[in-house]
PyMOL Python script that loads the backbone (N, CA, C, O; Angstrom):
from pymol import cmd

cmd.read_pdbstr("""\
ATOM      1  N   MET A   1     -64.227-102.834   4.328  1.00  0.00           N
ATOM      2  CA  MET A   1     -63.421-102.322   3.104  1.00  0.00           C
ATOM      3  C   MET A   1     -62.756-101.293   3.575  1.00  0.00           C
ATOM      4  O   MET A   1     -63.364-100.254   3.831  1.00  0.00           O
ATOM      5  N   SER A   2     -61.514-101.392   3.755  1.00  0.00           N
ATOM      6  CA  SER A   2     -60.824-100.255   4.044  1.00  0.00           C
ATOM      7  C   SER A   2     -59.717 -99.558   3.255  1.00  0.00           C
ATOM      8  O   SER A   2     -58.826-100.205   2.705  1.00  0.00           O
ATOM      9  N   THR A   3     -59.785 -98.289   3.214  1.00  0.00           N
ATOM     10  CA  THR A   3     -59.172 -97.823   2.355  1.00  0.00           C
ATOM     11  C   THR A   3     -57.889 -96.816   2.658  1.00  0.00           C
ATOM     12  O   THR A   3     -58.189 -95.750   3.196  1.00  0.00           O
ATOM     13  N   THR A   4     -56.395 -97.065   2.345  1.00  0.00           N
ATOM     14  CA  THR A   4     -55.310 -96.709   2.962  1.00  0.00           C
ATOM     15  C   THR A   4     -54.871 -95.680   1.891  1.00  0.00           C
ATOM     16  O   THR A   4     -54.855 -95.870   0.674  1.00  0.00           O
ATOM     17  N   PHE A   5     -54.540 -94.627   2.518  1.00  0.00           N
ATOM     18  CA  PHE A   5     -54.057 -93.670   1.613  1.00  0.00           C
ATOM     19  C   PHE A   5     -52.386 -93.713   2.011  1.00  0.00           C
ATOM     20  O   PHE A   5     -51.897 -94.130   3.061  1.00  0.00           O
ATOM     21  N   SER A   6     -51.565 -93.052   0.635  1.00  0.00           N
ATOM     22  CA  SER A   6     -50.488 -93.335   1.066  1.00  0.00           C
ATOM     23  C   SER A   6     -49.688 -91.690   1.204  1.00  0.00           C
ATOM     24  O   SER A   6     -49.985 -90.878   0.327  1.00  0.00           O
ATOM     25  N   PRO A   7     -48.942 -91.363   2.033  1.00  0.00           N
ATOM     26  CA  PRO A   7     -48.252 -90.249   2.312  1.00  0.00           C
ATOM     27  C   PRO A   7     -47.951 -89.610   1.061  1.00  0.00           C
ATOM     28  O   PRO A   7     -47.626 -90.235   0.052  1.00  0.00           O
ATOM     29  N   PRO A   8     -48.093 -87.991   1.152  1.00  0.00           N
ATOM     30  CA  PRO A   8     -47.372 -87.126  -0.018  1.00  0.00           C
ATOM     31  C   PRO A   8     -46.174 -87.398  -0.391  1.00  0.00           C
ATOM     32  O   PRO A   8     -45.287 -87.755   0.385  1.00  0.00           O
ATOM     33  N   LYS A   9     -46.015 -87.218  -1.903  1.00  0.00           N
ATOM     34  CA  LYS A   9     -44.460 -87.654  -2.381  1.00  0.00           C
ATOM     35  C   LYS A   9     -43.611 -86.595  -1.853  1.00  0.00           C
ATOM     36  O   LYS A   9     -43.828 -85.432  -2.191  1.00  0.00           O
ATOM     37  N   GLN A  10     -42.511 -86.939  -0.925  1.00  0.00           N
ATOM     38  CA  GLN A  10     -41.661 -86.101  -0.344  1.00  0.00           C
ATOM     39  C   GLN A  10     -40.734 -84.879  -1.480  1.00  0.00           C
ATOM     40  O   GLN A  10     -40.469 -83.688  -1.317  1.00  0.00           O
ATOM     41  N   ASN A  11     -40.479 -85.704  -2.462  1.00  0.00           N
ATOM     42  CA  ASN A  11     -39.802 -85.163  -3.357  1.00  0.00           C
ATOM     43  C   ASN A  11     -40.084 -84.645  -4.824  1.00  0.00           C
ATOM     44  O   ASN A  11     -39.870 -85.166  -5.919  1.00  0.00           O
ATOM     45  N   ILE A  12     -40.718 -83.261  -4.405  1.00  0.00           N
ATOM     46  CA  ILE A  12     -41.415 -82.717  -5.850  1.00  0.00           C
ATOM     47  C   ILE A  12     -40.445 -81.970  -6.446  1.00  0.00           C
ATOM     48  O   ILE A  12     -39.638 -81.271  -5.832  1.00  0.00           O
ATOM     49  N   SER A  13     -40.510 -82.115  -7.752  1.00  0.00           N
ATOM     50  CA  SER A  13     -39.370 -81.476  -8.637  1.00  0.00           C
ATOM     51  C   SER A  13     -39.621 -80.134  -8.388  1.00  0.00           C
ATOM     52  O   SER A  13     -40.652 -79.646  -7.925  1.00  0.00           O
ATOM     53  N   PRO A  14     -38.503 -79.522  -8.763  1.00  0.00           N
ATOM     54  CA  PRO A  14     -38.433 -78.200  -8.325  1.00  0.00           C
ATOM     55  C   PRO A  14     -39.111 -77.312  -9.567  1.00  0.00           C
ATOM     56  O   PRO A  14     -39.653 -76.230  -9.345  1.00  0.00           O
ATOM     57  N   LEU A  15     -39.022 -77.863 -10.819  1.00  0.00           N
ATOM     58  CA  LEU A  15     -40.115 -77.372 -11.840  1.00  0.00           C
ATOM     59  C   LEU A  15     -41.413 -77.048 -11.516  1.00  0.00           C
ATOM     60  O   LEU A  15     -41.997 -75.967 -11.582  1.00  0.00           O
ATOM     61  N   ILE A  16     -41.935 -78.582 -11.010  1.00  0.00           N
ATOM     62  CA  ILE A  16     -43.114 -78.479 -10.909  1.00  0.00           C
ATOM     63  C   ILE A  16     -43.748 -77.390  -9.529  1.00  0.00           C
ATOM     64  O   ILE A  16     -44.823 -76.791  -9.572  1.00  0.00           O
ATOM     65  N   ARG A  17     -42.860 -77.361  -8.492  1.00  0.00           N
ATOM     66  CA  ARG A  17     -42.921 -76.369  -7.932  1.00  0.00           C
ATOM     67  C   ARG A  17     -42.840 -74.809  -7.925  1.00  0.00           C
ATOM     68  O   ARG A  17     -43.622 -74.045  -7.359  1.00  0.00           O
ATOM     69  N   PHE A  18     -41.944 -74.548  -8.529  1.00  0.00           N
ATOM     70  CA  PHE A  18     -41.932 -73.320  -9.481  1.00  0.00           C
ATOM     71  C   PHE A  18     -43.328 -72.873 -10.354  1.00  0.00           C
ATOM     72  O   PHE A  18     -44.095 -71.928 -10.171  1.00  0.00           O
ATOM     73  N   SER A  19     -43.332 -73.904 -11.334  1.00  0.00           N
ATOM     74  CA  SER A  19     -45.091 -73.729 -12.014  1.00  0.00           C
ATOM     75  C   SER A  19     -46.017 -73.524 -11.149  1.00  0.00           C
ATOM     76  O   SER A  19     -46.732 -72.606 -11.553  1.00  0.00           O
ATOM     77  N   ARG A  20     -46.430 -74.011  -9.948  1.00  0.00           N
ATOM     78  CA  ARG A  20     -47.366 -74.024  -9.043  1.00  0.00           C
ATOM     79  C   ARG A  20     -47.321 -72.332  -8.608  1.00  0.00           C
ATOM     80  O   ARG A  20     -48.129 -71.416  -8.764  1.00  0.00           O
ATOM     81  N   TRP A  21     -46.077 -72.412  -8.043  1.00  0.00           N
ATOM     82  CA  TRP A  21     -45.896 -70.846  -7.398  1.00  0.00           C
ATOM     83  C   TRP A  21     -45.880 -69.632  -8.556  1.00  0.00           C
ATOM     84  O   TRP A  21     -45.811 -68.446  -8.231  1.00  0.00           O
ATOM     85  N   THR A  22     -45.950 -70.065  -9.902  1.00  0.00           N
ATOM     86  CA  THR A  22     -45.865 -68.953 -10.801  1.00  0.00           C
ATOM     87  C   THR A  22     -47.574 -68.775 -11.220  1.00  0.00           C
ATOM     88  O   THR A  22     -48.186 -67.772 -11.589  1.00  0.00           O
ATOM     89  N   ALA A  23     -48.010 -70.096 -11.008  1.00  0.00           N
ATOM     90  CA  ALA A  23     -49.483 -70.317 -11.749  1.00  0.00           C
ATOM     91  C   ALA A  23     -50.535 -69.552 -10.203  1.00  0.00           C
ATOM     92  O   ALA A  23     -51.720 -69.235 -10.312  1.00  0.00           O
ATOM     93  N   LEU A  24     -50.000 -69.462  -9.359  1.00  0.00           N
ATOM     94  CA  LEU A  24     -50.569 -69.021  -8.187  1.00  0.00           C
ATOM     95  C   LEU A  24     -50.386 -67.434  -8.103  1.00  0.00           C
ATOM     96  O   LEU A  24     -51.391 -66.724  -8.145  1.00  0.00           O
ATOM     97  N   PHE A  25     -49.066 -66.850  -7.980  1.00  0.00           N
ATOM     98  CA  PHE A  25     -48.858 -65.443  -8.436  1.00  0.00           C
ATOM     99  C   PHE A  25     -49.592 -64.809  -9.598  1.00  0.00           C
ATOM    100  O   PHE A  25     -50.046 -63.667  -9.529  1.00  0.00           O
ATOM    101  N   THR A  26     -49.702 -65.615 -10.716  1.00  0.00           N
ATOM    102  CA  THR A  26     -50.285 -64.817 -12.020  1.00  0.00           C
ATOM    103  C   THR A  26     -51.853 -64.885 -11.717  1.00  0.00           C
ATOM    104  O   THR A  26     -52.568 -63.982 -12.153  1.00  0.00           O
ATOM    105  N   GLY A  27     -52.513 -66.145 -10.832  1.00  0.00           N
ATOM    106  CA  GLY A  27     -54.051 -65.300 -10.853  1.00  0.00           C
ATOM    107  C   GLY A  27     -54.048 -64.920  -9.769  1.00  0.00           C
ATOM    108  O   GLY A  27     -55.224 -64.606  -9.584  1.00  0.00           O
ATOM    109  N   ILE A  28     -53.493 -64.716  -8.850  1.00  0.00           N
ATOM    110  CA  ILE A  28     -53.649 -63.660  -7.889  1.00  0.00           C
ATOM    111  C   ILE A  28     -53.647 -61.761  -8.516  1.00  0.00           C
ATOM    112  O   ILE A  28     -54.477 -60.873  -8.320  1.00  0.00           O
ATOM    113  N   VAL A  29     -52.128 -61.751  -9.415  1.00  0.00           N
ATOM    114  CA  VAL A  29     -52.502 -60.455 -10.291  1.00  0.00           C
ATOM    115  C   VAL A  29     -53.255 -60.214 -10.755  1.00  0.00           C
ATOM    116  O   VAL A  29     -53.687 -59.062 -10.811  1.00  0.00           O
ATOM    117  N   TYR A  30     -54.008 -61.705 -11.575  1.00  0.00           N
ATOM    118  CA  TYR A  30     -54.637 -61.402 -12.760  1.00  0.00           C
ATOM    119  C   TYR A  30     -56.534 -60.635 -12.269  1.00  0.00           C
ATOM    120  O   TYR A  30     -57.330 -59.822 -12.738  1.00  0.00           O
ATOM    121  N   GLY A  31     -56.414 -61.700 -10.903  1.00  0.00           N
ATOM    122  CA  GLY A  31     -57.488 -61.069 -10.273  1.00  0.00           C
ATOM    123  C   GLY A  31     -57.911 -59.901  -9.821  1.00  0.00           C
ATOM    124  O   GLY A  31     -59.093 -59.560  -9.763  1.00  0.00           O
ATOM    125  N   VAL A  32     -56.756 -59.107  -9.414  1.00  0.00           N
ATOM    126  CA  VAL A  32     -56.675 -57.867  -8.806  1.00  0.00           C
ATOM    127  C   VAL A  32     -56.934 -57.003  -9.975  1.00  0.00           C
ATOM    128  O   VAL A  32     -57.859 -56.196  -9.883  1.00  0.00           O
ATOM    129  N   TYR A  33     -56.182 -57.067 -11.155  1.00  0.00           N
ATOM    130  CA  TYR A  33     -56.661 -56.410 -12.362  1.00  0.00           C
ATOM    131  C   TYR A  33     -57.929 -56.365 -12.715  1.00  0.00           C
ATOM    132  O   TYR A  33     -58.581 -55.321 -12.695  1.00  0.00           O
ATOM    133  N   ARG A  34     -58.325 -57.342 -13.022  1.00  0.00           N
ATOM    134  CA  ARG A  34     -59.902 -57.877 -13.446  1.00  0.00           C
ATOM    135  C   ARG A  34     -60.714 -57.242 -12.634  1.00  0.00           C
ATOM    136  O   ARG A  34     -61.670 -56.654 -13.139  1.00  0.00           O
ATOM    137  N   TYR A  35     -60.489 -57.208 -10.918  1.00  0.00           N
ATOM    138  CA  TYR A  35     -61.166 -56.634 -10.245  1.00  0.00           C
ATOM    139  C   TYR A  35     -61.245 -55.290 -10.573  1.00  0.00           C
ATOM    140  O   TYR A  35     -62.402 -54.932 -10.792  1.00  0.00           O
ATOM    141  N   ARG A  36     -60.387 -54.407 -10.683  1.00  0.00           N
ATOM    142  CA  ARG A  36     -60.254 -53.084 -10.821  1.00  0.00           C
ATOM    143  C   ARG A  36     -60.780 -52.739 -11.908  1.00  0.00           C
ATOM    144  O   ARG A  36     -61.381 -51.664 -11.900  1.00  0.00           O
ATOM    145  N   TYR A  37     -60.730 -53.480 -13.111  1.00  0.00           N
ATOM    146  CA  TYR A  37     -61.218 -53.399 -14.156  1.00  0.00           C
ATOM    147  C   TYR A  37     -62.683 -53.380 -13.984  1.00  0.00           C
ATOM    148  O   TYR A  37     -63.226 -52.393 -14.479  1.00  0.00           O
ATOM    149  N   LEU A  38     -63.489 -54.275 -13.372  1.00  0.00           N
ATOM    150  CA  LEU A  38     -64.729 -54.568 -13.658  1.00  0.00           C
ATOM    151  C   LEU A  38     -65.315 -53.552 -12.319  1.00  0.00           C
ATOM    152  O   LEU A  38     -66.544 -53.492 -12.268  1.00  0.00           O
ATOM    153  N   ALA A  39     -64.698 -52.905 -11.445  1.00  0.00           N
ATOM    154  CA  ALA A  39     -64.921 -52.196 -10.184  1.00  0.00           C
ATOM    155  C   ALA A  39     -65.418 -50.973 -11.213  1.00  0.00           C
ATOM    156  O   ALA A  39     -66.584 -50.622 -11.393  1.00  0.00           O
ATOM    157  N   ARG A  40     -64.214 -50.420 -11.840  1.00  0.00           N
ATOM    158  CA  ARG A  40     -64.456 -49.054 -12.638  1.00  0.00           C
ATOM    159  C   ARG A  40     -65.600 -48.917 -13.808  1.00  0.00           C
ATOM    160  O   ARG A  40     -66.077 -47.849 -14.190  1.00  0.00           O
ATOM    161  N   ARG A  41     -65.944 -50.248 -14.304  1.00  0.00           N
ATOM    162  CA  ARG A  41     -67.104 -50.511 -15.417  1.00  0.00           C
ATOM    163  C   ARG A  41     -68.164 -50.401 -14.460  1.00  0.00           C
ATOM    164  O   ARG A  41     -69.031 -49.545 -14.639  1.00  0.00           O
ATOM    165  N   GLU A  42     -68.208 -51.293 -13.294  1.00  0.00           N
ATOM    166  CA  GLU A  42     -69.709 -51.054 -12.737  1.00  0.00           C
ATOM    167  C   GLU A  42     -70.349 -49.866 -12.325  1.00  0.00           C
ATOM    168  O   GLU A  42     -71.565 -49.682 -12.295  1.00  0.00           O
ATOM    169  N   ILE A  43     -69.090 -48.738 -11.876  1.00  0.00           N
ATOM    170  CA  ILE A  43     -69.681 -47.778 -11.333  1.00  0.00           C
ATOM    171  C   ILE A  43     -70.181 -46.886 -12.690  1.00  0.00           C
ATOM    172  O   ILE A  43     -71.226 -46.239 -12.632  1.00  0.00           O
ATOM    173  N   ASP A  44     -69.365 -46.908 -13.885  1.00  0.00           N
ATOM    174  CA  ASP A  44     -70.180 -46.217 -15.002  1.00  0.00           C
ATOM    175  C   ASP A  44     -71.666 -46.650 -15.333  1.00  0.00           C
ATOM    176  O   ASP A  44     -72.613 -45.970 -15.729  1.00  0.00           O
ATOM    177  N   ILE A  45     -71.573 -47.877 -15.070  1.00  0.00           N
ATOM    178  CA  ILE A  45     -73.210 -48.631 -15.496  1.00  0.00           C
ATOM    179  C   ILE A  45     -74.237 -48.066 -14.464  1.00  0.00           C
ATOM    180  O   ILE A  45     -75.414 -47.780 -14.686  1.00  0.00           O
ATOM    181  N   GLN A  46     -73.457 -47.951 -13.132  1.00  0.00           N
ATOM    182  CA  GLN A  46     -74.595 -47.727 -12.152  1.00  0.00           C
ATOM    183  C   GLN A  46     -74.921 -46.364 -12.222  1.00  0.00           C
ATOM    184  O   GLN A  46     -76.008 -46.038 -11.746  1.00  0.00           O
ATOM    185  N   LYS A  47     -73.947 -45.193 -12.896  1.00  0.00           N
ATOM    186  CA  LYS A  47     -74.266 -44.101 -13.198  1.00  0.00           C
ATOM    187  C   LYS A  47     -75.456 -44.185 -14.222  1.00  0.00           C
ATOM    188  O   LYS A  47     -76.537 -43.626 -14.036  1.00  0.00           O
ATOM    189  N   HIS A  48     -75.167 -44.886 -15.239  1.00  0.00           N
ATOM    190  CA  HIS A  48     -76.423 -44.647 -16.279  1.00  0.00           C
ATOM    191  C   HIS A  48     -77.572 -45.391 -15.692  1.00  0.00           C
ATOM    192  O   HIS A  48     -78.662 -44.822 -15.745  1.00  0.00           O
ATOM    193  N   GLU A  49     -77.507 -46.598 -15.126  1.00  0.00           N
ATOM    194  CA  GLU A  49     -78.641 -46.680 -14.321  1.00  0.00           C
ATOM    195  C   GLU A  49     -79.760 -45.926 -13.610  1.00  0.00           C
ATOM    196  O   GLU A  49     -80.986 -45.930 -13.721  1.00  0.00           O
ATOM    197  N   SER A  50     -78.625 -45.081 -12.604  1.00  0.00           N
ATOM    198  CA  SER A  50     -79.465 -43.964 -11.858  1.00  0.00           C
ATOM    199  C   SER A  50     -80.244 -43.303 -12.527  1.00  0.00           C
ATOM    200  O   SER A  50     -81.355 -43.039 -12.068  1.00  0.00           O
ATOM    201  N   GLU A  51     -79.808 -42.815 -13.939  1.00  0.00           N
ATOM    202  CA  GLU A  51     -80.070 -41.745 -14.933  1.00  0.00           C
ATOM    203  C   GLU A  51     -81.535 -42.401 -15.347  1.00  0.00           C
ATOM    204  O   GLU A  51     -82.577 -41.778 -15.145  1.00  0.00           O
ATOM    205  N   ILE A  52     -81.513 -43.659 -15.920  1.00  0.00           N
ATOM    206  CA  ILE A  52     -82.620 -44.060 -16.530  1.00  0.00           C
ATOM    207  C   ILE A  52     -83.694 -44.113 -14.844  1.00  0.00           C
ATOM    208  O   ILE A  52     -84.845 -43.751 -14.598  1.00  0.00           O
ATOM    209  N   LEU A  53     -82.968 -44.533 -14.280  1.00  0.00           N
ATOM    210  CA  LEU A  53     -84.408 -44.756 -12.929  1.00  0.00           C
ATOM    211  C   LEU A  53     -84.830 -43.168 -12.484  1.00  0.00           C
ATOM    212  O   LEU A  53     -85.971 -42.832 -12.168  1.00  0.00           O
ATOM    213  N   GLU A  54     -83.814 -42.399 -12.526  1.00  0.00           N
ATOM    214  CA  GLU A  54     -84.807 -40.925 -12.415  1.00  0.00           C
ATOM    215  C   GLU A  54     -85.830 -40.604 -13.275  1.00  0.00           C
ATOM    216  O   GLU A  54     -86.986 -40.318 -12.963  1.00  0.00           O
ATOM    217  N   LYS A  55     -85.130 -40.695 -14.865  1.00  0.00           N
ATOM    218  CA  LYS A  55     -86.248 -40.331 -15.831  1.00  0.00           C
ATOM    219  C   LYS A  55     -87.521 -41.180 -15.327  1.00  0.00           C
ATOM    220  O   LYS A  55     -88.454 -40.576 -14.797  1.00  0.00           O
ATOM    221  N   HIS A  56     -87.553 -42.199 -15.445  1.00  0.00           N
ATOM    222  CA  HIS A  56     -88.501 -43.434 -15.012  1.00  0.00           C
ATOM    223  C   HIS A  56     -89.860 -42.712 -13.927  1.00  0.00           C
ATOM    224  O   HIS A  56     -91.055 -42.483 -14.111  1.00  0.00           O
ATOM    225  N   ARG A  57     -88.898 -42.532 -12.754  1.00  0.00           N
ATOM    226  CA  ARG A  57     -89.581 -42.068 -11.774  1.00  0.00           C
ATOM    227  C   ARG A  57     -90.192 -40.227 -12.016  1.00  0.00           C
ATOM    228  O   ARG A  57     -91.203 -39.794 -11.462  1.00  0.00           O
ATOM    229  N   GLU A  58     -89.556 -39.642 -12.677  1.00  0.00           N
ATOM    230  CA  GLU A  58     -90.101 -38.402 -13.342  1.00  0.00           C
ATOM    231  C   GLU A  58     -91.486 -38.839 -13.940  1.00  0.00           C
ATOM    232  O   GLU A  58     -92.530 -38.344 -13.516  1.00  0.00           O
ATOM    233  N   LYS A  59     -91.466 -39.700 -14.853  1.00  0.00           N
ATOM    234  CA  LYS A  59     -92.410 -40.229 -15.740  1.00  0.00           C
ATOM    235  C   LYS A  59     -93.540 -40.608 -15.004  1.00  0.00           C
ATOM    236  O   LYS A  59     -94.649 -40.089 -15.124  1.00  0.00           O
ATOM    237  N   MET A  60     -93.186 -41.707 -14.086  1.00  0.00           N
ATOM    238  CA  MET A  60     -94.061 -42.177 -13.406  1.00  0.00           C
ATOM    239  C   MET A  60     -94.901 -40.946 -12.337  1.00  0.00           C
ATOM    240  O   MET A  60     -96.061 -41.062 -11.942  1.00  0.00           O
ATOM    241  N   ALA A  61     -94.134 -39.999 -12.080  1.00  0.00           N
ATOM    242  CA  ALA A  61     -95.018 -39.233 -10.955  1.00  0.00           C
ATOM    243  C   ALA A  61     -96.024 -38.387 -11.902  1.00  0.00           C
ATOM    244  O   ALA A  61     -97.166 -38.148 -11.508  1.00  0.00           O
ATOM    245  N   ILE A  62     -95.441 -37.828 -13.493  1.00  0.00           N
ATOM    246  CA  ILE A  62     -96.358 -37.270 -14.254  1.00  0.00           C
ATOM    247  C   ILE A  62     -97.642 -37.774 -14.616  1.00  0.00           C
ATOM    248  O   ILE A  62     -98.596 -37.009 -14.757  1.00  0.00           O
ATOM    249  N   LEU A  63     -97.776 -39.561 -14.848  1.00  0.00           N
ATOM    250  CA  LEU A  63     -98.583 -40.134 -15.080  1.00  0.00           C
ATOM    251  C   LEU A  63     -99.292 -40.355 -13.728  1.00  0.00           C
ATOM    252  O   LEU A  63    -100.435 -39.904 -13.805  1.00  0.00           O
ATOM    253  N   LYS A  64     -99.080 -40.778 -12.764  1.00  0.00           N
ATOM    254  CA  LYS A  64     -99.977 -40.253 -11.143  1.00  0.00           C
ATOM    255  C   LYS A  64    -100.455 -39.404 -11.193  1.00  0.00           C
ATOM    256  O   LYS A  64    -101.572 -39.540 -10.693  1.00  0.00           O
ATOM    257  N   LYS A  65    -100.233 -38.157 -11.646  1.00  0.00           N
ATOM    258  CA  LYS A  65    -100.744 -36.822 -11.383  1.00  0.00           C
ATOM    259  C   LYS A  65    -102.041 -36.520 -12.272  1.00  0.00           C
ATOM    260  O   LYS A  65    -103.077 -35.938 -11.953  1.00  0.00           O
ATOM    261  N   GLN A  66    -101.651 -37.109 -13.511  1.00  0.00           N
ATOM    262  CA  GLN A  66    -102.679 -37.348 -14.695  1.00  0.00           C
ATOM    263  C   GLN A  66    -103.811 -38.230 -14.531  1.00  0.00           C
ATOM    264  O   GLN A  66    -104.873 -38.040 -15.125  1.00  0.00           O
ATOM    265  N   LYS A  67    -103.581 -39.319 -13.633  1.00  0.00           N
ATOM    266  CA  LYS A  67    -104.355 -40.370 -13.135  1.00  0.00           C
ATOM    267  C   LYS A  67    -105.304 -39.828 -12.100  1.00  0.00           C
ATOM    268  O   LYS A  67    -106.508 -40.073 -12.170  1.00  0.00           O
ATOM    269  N   GLU A  68    -104.767 -39.076 -11.113  1.00  0.00           N
ATOM    270  CA  GLU A  68    -105.358 -38.610 -10.112  1.00  0.00           C
ATOM    271  C   GLU A  68    -106.284 -37.438 -10.506  1.00  0.00           C
ATOM    272  O   GLU A  68    -107.309 -37.150  -9.889  1.00  0.00           O
ATOM    273  N   THR A  69    -105.919 -36.929 -11.366  1.00  0.00           N
ATOM    274  CA  THR A  69    -106.793 -35.826 -12.096  1.00  0.00           C
ATOM    275  C   THR A  69    -108.092 -36.296 -12.951  1.00  0.00           C
ATOM    276  O   THR A  69    -109.144 -35.702 -13.189  1.00  0.00           O
ATOM    277  N   GLU A  70    -107.690 -37.415 -13.275  1.00  0.00           N
ATOM    278  CA  GLU A  70    -108.893 -37.976 -14.127  1.00  0.00           C
ATOM    279  C   GLU A  70    -109.967 -38.650 -13.082  1.00  0.00           C
ATOM    280  O   GLU A  70    -111.194 -38.612 -13.181  1.00  0.00           O
ATOM    281  N   GLU A  71    -109.361 -39.137 -12.284  1.00  0.00           N
ATOM    282  CA  GLU A  71    -110.074 -40.032 -11.130  1.00  0.00           C
ATOM    283  C   GLU A  71    -111.294 -38.867 -10.747  1.00  0.00           C
ATOM    284  O   GLU A  71    -112.516 -38.946 -10.871  1.00  0.00           O
ATOM    285  N   MET A  72    -110.347 -37.662 -10.184  1.00  0.00           N
ATOM    286  CA  MET A  72    -111.174 -36.871  -9.461  1.00  0.00           C
ATOM    287  C   MET A  72    -112.347 -36.282 -10.539  1.00  0.00           C
ATOM    288  O   MET A  72    -113.504 -36.126 -10.151  1.00  0.00           O
ATOM    289  N   ASN A  73    -111.959 -35.987 -11.851  1.00  0.00           N
ATOM    290  CA  ASN A  73    -113.081 -35.308 -12.455  1.00  0.00           C
ATOM    291  C   ASN A  73    -114.097 -36.158 -12.464  1.00  0.00           C
ATOM    292  O   ASN A  73    -115.228 -35.879 -12.068  1.00  0.00           O
ATOM    293  N   ALA A  74    -113.618 -37.604 -13.072  1.00  0.00           N
ATOM    294  CA  ALA A  74    -114.853 -38.730 -12.827  1.00  0.00           C
ATOM    295  C   ALA A  74    -115.683 -39.025 -11.655  1.00  0.00           C
ATOM    296  O   ALA A  74    -116.857 -39.383 -11.746  1.00  0.00           O
ATOM    297  N   LEU A  75    -114.900 -38.832 -10.291  1.00  0.00           N
ATOM    298  CA  LEU A  75    -115.815 -38.683  -9.035  1.00  0.00           C
ATOM    299  C   LEU A  75    -116.731 -37.180  -8.873  1.00  0.00           C
ATOM    300  O   LEU A  75    -117.807 -37.052  -8.288  1.00  0.00           O
ATOM    301  N   GLY A  76    -116.050 -36.269  -9.484  1.00  0.00           N
ATOM    302  CA  GLY A  76    -116.818 -35.095  -9.628  1.00  0.00           C
ATOM    303  C   GLY A  76    -118.196 -35.324 -10.549  1.00  0.00           C
ATOM    304  O   GLY A  76    -119.301 -34.877 -10.239  1.00  0.00           O
ATOM    305  N   ARG A  77    -117.939 -36.020 -11.608  1.00  0.00           N
ATOM    306  CA  ARG A  77    -119.051 -35.848 -12.319  1.00  0.00           C
ATOM    307  C   ARG A  77    -120.171 -37.277 -11.982  1.00  0.00           C
ATOM    308  O   ARG A  77    -121.332 -37.304 -12.388  1.00  0.00           O
ATOM    309  N   GLU A  78    -119.640 -38.190 -11.316  1.00  0.00           N
ATOM    310  CA  GLU A  78    -120.406 -38.753 -10.776  1.00  0.00           C
ATOM    311  C   GLU A  78    -121.316 -38.521  -9.455  1.00  0.00           C
ATOM    312  O   GLU A  78    -122.237 -39.229  -9.048  1.00  0.00           O
ATOM    313  N   ALA A  79    -120.747 -37.213  -8.852  1.00  0.00           N
ATOM    314  CA  ALA A  79    -121.339 -36.810  -7.596  1.00  0.00           C
ATOM    315  C   ALA A  79    -122.197 -35.544  -8.129  1.00  0.00           C
ATOM    316  O   ALA A  79    -122.794 -34.888  -7.276  1.00  0.00           O
ATOM    317  N   GLY A  80    -122.275 -35.240  -9.210  1.00  0.00           N
ATOM    318  CA  GLY A  80    -122.601 -33.739  -9.868  1.00  0.00           C
ATOM    319  C   GLY A  80    -121.918 -32.818  -9.687  1.00  0.00           C
ATOM    320  O   GLY A  80    -122.638 -31.846  -9.458  1.00  0.00           O
ATOM    321  N   VAL A  81    -120.908 -32.572  -9.660  1.00  0.00           N
ATOM    322  CA  VAL A  81    -119.895 -31.270  -9.406  1.00  0.00           C
ATOM    323  C   VAL A  81    -119.330 -30.886 -10.096  1.00  0.00           C
ATOM    324  O   VAL A  81    -118.454 -31.650 -10.502  1.00  0.00           O
ATOM    325  N   ALA A  82    -119.371 -29.812 -10.586  1.00  0.00           N
ATOM    326  CA  ALA A  82    -118.632 -28.965 -11.749  1.00  0.00           C
ATOM    327  C   ALA A  82    -117.436 -28.926 -11.406  1.00  0.00           C
ATOM    328  O   ALA A  82    -117.111 -28.481 -10.306  1.00  0.00           O
ATOM    329  N   ALA A  83    -116.437 -29.450 -12.413  1.00  0.00           N
ATOM    330  CA  ALA A  83    -115.325 -29.735 -12.354  1.00  0.00           C
ATOM    331  C   ALA A  83    -114.186 -28.101 -12.770  1.00  0.00           C
ATOM    332  O   ALA A  83    -114.352 -27.319 -13.707  1.00  0.00           O
ATOM    333  N   LYS A  84    -113.329 -28.068 -11.912  1.00  0.00           N
ATOM    334  CA  LYS A  84    -112.652 -26.481 -12.494  1.00  0.00           C
ATOM    335  C   LYS A  84    -112.163 -26.437 -13.798  1.00  0.00           C
ATOM    336  O   LYS A  84    -111.693 -25.391 -14.246  1.00  0.00           O
TER     337      LYS A  84
END
""", "prot")
cmd.dss("prot")
cmd.show_as("cartoon", "prot")
cmd.util.cbc("prot")
cmd.orient("prot")
C-alpha cells in the first residue's frame, strides 16, 4: 500500500496569500497585547496573594506561640512544676 502525495499547488490566489499574512500578523499583535494585559493583571494578583500570605503567616505564628505555651503549661502540670 503506497500513498503518493502531490506537490503543493504553485499558484495560490493573492487574496488567500494576503489573508494568511493578515491573520498571522493580527494573531501576533493580539498575542503581544494580551500578554501585556495578563502580565499587568498577574502582578496585581501576586501583590494581593502576598498580603494574604503574610497575614496567614502572622496568624500561624501567634497560634504556634499559644500552642507552645499551652504544651509547656501541660508539661509543667504533669511534672508538678508551678506555672509562672
